C-alpha positions, 0 to 999 in steps of 0.5 A: 600525182596530178595537179588536181589531187588535193594536198594532204594537210601538214601534221600539226605540232603537239606541244604537250606530246613534245614536252612529254617526249623531252621530259626524262623518264622515271626519277632520273635527275638531269645532268648539269655539265660545267663548261670546259672553260669554267672547269679549267679556271677552277683548277688554275685557281687551286694551283695558284692558291697552293703556290701562294701557300708554299711561298707564304710558308717559305717566307715564314721560315725565312722570317723565323730564321732571320728572327733567330739569327738576330736574337742570337746576334743580339744575345752575343753582343749583350754577352760581349758587352756584359763581359767587357763591362765586368772586366772594366768594372773589375779593372776600375775596382782594382785601380780604386783599391790601389789608389785607396791603399796608396793614398790612405792613412797608416798608423804605426805604433813604436815605443820611443821612451821609458824610465828605468830608475829607482824611485821613479815611475816606470813610464813607457811612452808609445808613439803612434805615427801616421805614415800614410798620405792622408789624415787618420780620422776618429783615432782611438788608441789603447795602450797597456803596460803590464809586468808579468812573470817570465814563466807565464805563457798565457799573457792576456794582451786584450785591451780593457775598456778603461784603457782606450782613448776617447776616439776623437783624434785626427792625425795628419800625415807625418804627425803622431800622438803619444800615449803613456802608461806605468806598469808599476802603477797606473796603466797596468792590469795589476798595480804592482806598487801602491805608489807606482814607483820602481824599487830595487827588488822589482828592478833586479827581477826585471834585470835577471828576467824573472819578470818582464814588461809587456806593452801592448794595445790596439789602434782603431781609426778611419781613413778619408775614404771612410773605411775602418782600419785597425792594428794591434801591437805587442813588445817585451822589455829587454834589459842589457847589462852594462859592458866592461868597456863602459857601455851603460845599462840599456833598455830595448824592446823586442816584438812579441811572438803574437799580437802584432796584426793589421787589418787585411786591406783586401777584406775591406769593402770597395 
């Protein structure tokens, strides 16, 4: 090509044509690509979150195990303390009951005198002794002396209301109170003699055991610990004839087969 030949013009750019060429054809949606660096960051976050969830779950299990262990330990301590408290309370109750039994008042009846002479009242004296270590309070006694047929088996040894004392007595340790009754007159359930005096026919019946004298009754009182107590008693007259050697006629008393009871201490409230 010679220098004199003209240079053809450079082709002009057609922006519209370029745009048409660059635009996707049809309904195709352009694909958006996430840079590789962004995609790796998302995966790392997911892995770290999974590790955190696992660590959290493990922590919760450990906490739950600690809570269960602590609860069982606390329950064990509570049960042990409760058992120890019950044992201590039981020992204290036993000690208290033992002390109360040792220190309480004890009322015991015994016949100390009787008159068995013709023309005199058949007086029987019962003494109620406090053999304990503290006073007996609000003492109420009942004593009945009754003459019954020897063959009679169903002797009623209950106390009628009229035979009870008022119940205001206080008996200190080593002291006593006495009660007197006359089975031939006042003091028995049946008046044998209108004048209350012994006559020979009755004396002979007693000597030959056709009839006998029962002395029975009941004691009610409270100790210094304000615990109620009671006792019942029953004795029968036994007349021993004089002996050839010069022993005079003697009157003694034997315990009845029933009617001698005391309140069981172990049934009292502590």
